[in-house]
N, C-alpha and C positions, 0 to 999 in steps of 0.2 A: 570400456563404458564411456570414458571421457571422449574418446575419438568418435564414437557413434553419436554421442550427444552433440558434438560440435559440427558434425558433417552437414546437417540441414542448414545451419547458419552460414557455413562456408559456401555451400552451393547456392544459397539464395542471396548472398551478398551482392553479386553483380546484377541480379534481377532488381533488387531494391534500389541500387544506384541508378539503374536505367529507368525504372518506372516511377519511383517516389520523387516527386518534384518539390521544390522549395515553396511554391505558391500555387493556389488553385488555377491562376491564370495561365500557368505553364502545363497544366495537366491535359494533354491531348486526348486522353481517354474519357474526358468529360465533354458534354455538349457545351456549346457557347452559352446557352441559357443557364446551365448548371454552374459554369465558371463565373458568370456574372453574379449569380445569386450568392454563391459562396464568398466572393470578394466583397459584395455589399454587406453580408452578415459580419464578416471579420472587421470591416471598417466601422460598422455600427457598434460592435462590441468594444472596439478600441476607443471610440468616442465616449461610450458610456463609462468605461473604466477611468479614462482621463478626466471626465467631467465630474465623477463622483469622488475620485481620490486625488490627492496631491501627487503630481508627477515626481517620481523618485529618480535620482541619479543612481549609477551603479554602486557607488560607495554608500549612499543612503540606504539602498536596498539590502546590502550586506550587513548593515548594522541595525536595520529596522527590527523592532522587538517582535513583530509578527513573523518575519522571516526566521528569526532565531527560535521563536516558539514552534513554528512548523518544523524546523530542523529537529527539535527535541521530540516532537510528536513522531516524526518518521524514524528517528533513532530508536525509540522504544518499541515501535511496531516491528521494525526490521530485526531488532534484537530477539524478540519473541519468535518471529518467523524463522530465522536461521537456527535458533535454539532447537526448534522442533525438527527442522530439516535434517540436521546432523544427528540428532539423538533418537528420533522416532524409530528408525530401524533397530537400534540397539534396545530400546524399550520393548518393542514387539518381540525381538529375538529372545529377550530375557524370560518370556513366557514358555520357552521350550520349542518354538517352531523351527522347522528346517529353513535353510537359506531361501529356497523357492517359495515356501509358504510365507516367510517373512516379507519377501518382495511383494507378493500379491496382497498381503494384509496391509502393508504400508501404503499401497496405492489407494486404499479405500478412503481415508480422510482427505487425500488430495482430490480425488474424484468428486466427493461430496462438496469439498471446499470450492472447487471450480464452478460447480452448479450454483452454489450459494453466491459466489462473486458475481456471476452474470445476473442473477435475480436481484441482488442488492444494487448493482449498478443501474439496472432497469428502473427500479423503484426510485432511486435517487434522481435520475435524469427526468423521469416522468413528473416528479413533484418539485423539481428545481430546488432541491434542498440537500445540503451537505453536512451541516454541523451535527444534527441529531442522528442522521444515518451513520456518521462516523462514530459518534459517542455510543450508540447502541451496539454497533459492530464490535467496538473495543470492549464493551461490557460482556458481550457474548463470548468473545475470545478469552477474556479473563476467567469467566465462569467455567468454560470448557477446560482450561488448563488446571484450574483448581480441582475440578472433578477428576481429571486424569491423574492428578497426584494422589487422590483419595482412592482411586480404583485399584482393585486387586486382580480381577479377571481380565482375560484378553478381550472379550466382547465389550465389557464396560469401558476398558481403556480406549478401544478403537472408536466407540461411540462418543466418548468425551473428546478425543482428539479431533473427531469429525466436526463437533460443535466448535471447537477452537479454530479449526481451519476455516469454517464458514465466517467466523468473526474476523480473523486476520486477513483473509483474502477479500472479504466484503468491505473492509475498512478502506482499502486502497483506491477503489473507484470513487469513493466519496472524498478522499483526501486530495488527490492530484489536481482536481479542478480549482482548488482553493488559491494557490499562488497567483493564478491569472485573474483572480477577482480584484486584485489591487496592484498588480505589477504589469508593466508593459515595456516593450522595446528591450533595450540593453539591460534595464533593471530586472526584467522578467528572466532573461537568459542567465544573468549572474545569480539572481535569487534562487531560481530553480536548481541551478548547478550546486549552490551551497547546500540547499536542503537535501539534495540527492547525495552529495559527498559526505556530509555529516551523518545522514541517515544510514548509509551503507557501512559505516563503522560498526553498526550492529552485527554485521556479518562476522566480525571478530569477537565482539563483546559477548554475544549470546552463547556461542559454543564454548568459549573459553570459561565463562563463569559457570555454566552448567557442568562442564567437565570438572572444574575445580570443586564444586559442591558435591558432585558424585564421588570423587576421590576422597573427600573429607568425611562424607556421611555414609558411603557405601549404599546409597539409595538415590533413585532418580526423583523421588517425591519432592524433596526440598528444591531441587533444580526447577521442577515444574511450577512450584509456588513462586519462585523468583521470576520465571517467565510470565506467570499470571499477573504479577505486579506491574509488568511493563505495559500491557494494554490498558490496565486500570489507570496507570499514570498518564498514558496518552489521552484517555477519555477526559480526565480532569483538566489537563492542559487545553484540550480542544474547547471545553466549555468557556474558557476565558479568551484564548487566542483567536479561535475561529470566528467568534462573534465580532471581534475587533477587525478581522480581515475582510468580512463581508461588506460589500459596498452598500451605502444607504439606498433605500428604495427611491426611485425617481418619481416625482409628483407629476401627475398628468396636468397638462395645461388646460385652463378653463375654456 
């Protein structure tokens, strides 16, 4: 399974290296007008960020409370995501399904979550709004995980997990544009790397704690409640940190 999952990435790696350019100006598959427009947009966004926010050095970015806050937000979201990823098949299997049926049933929340992610991203982009989209997504994720812990039947469990997947995957398109609203240049590279590095520690935290709770209680319910607390925590942090991270609106010249 691991070999099959890695095969597309291995085969596409040379294609990505050949086609994906560092700057729009080097993208030969764009027209000259498209390259010029994209470069102009990037330059405009850069000026807006640097004009609205104090320019940060790499060290300042790594110690900035907004970057630390975003790291904590991502850590809790990733913790909940990986907790589900590792234990959803076992939770479904516990209802007495066969291996094949377990695999098919497990795919349902991810399919619904993917659709929800696309729609959530579309809504966030269309409204140019991130903070409340993230908060509501985190709230939806937490409610879904609590409902999953309370559920006893397979249908109710899958429905609750589908709601949780919508919230967890929907939160990420609203989250990742946030660092670039106040970071640029080297500070952006270092700050985003820090957020990603700390956040992905959740890949260890989530499965480890859920497994420990399961062994201690002989039930997945308490583990799901722990996972529910993670997006709830993310939402609370976002209400404070994300507001501070958003650039001040620019006044129109008279």
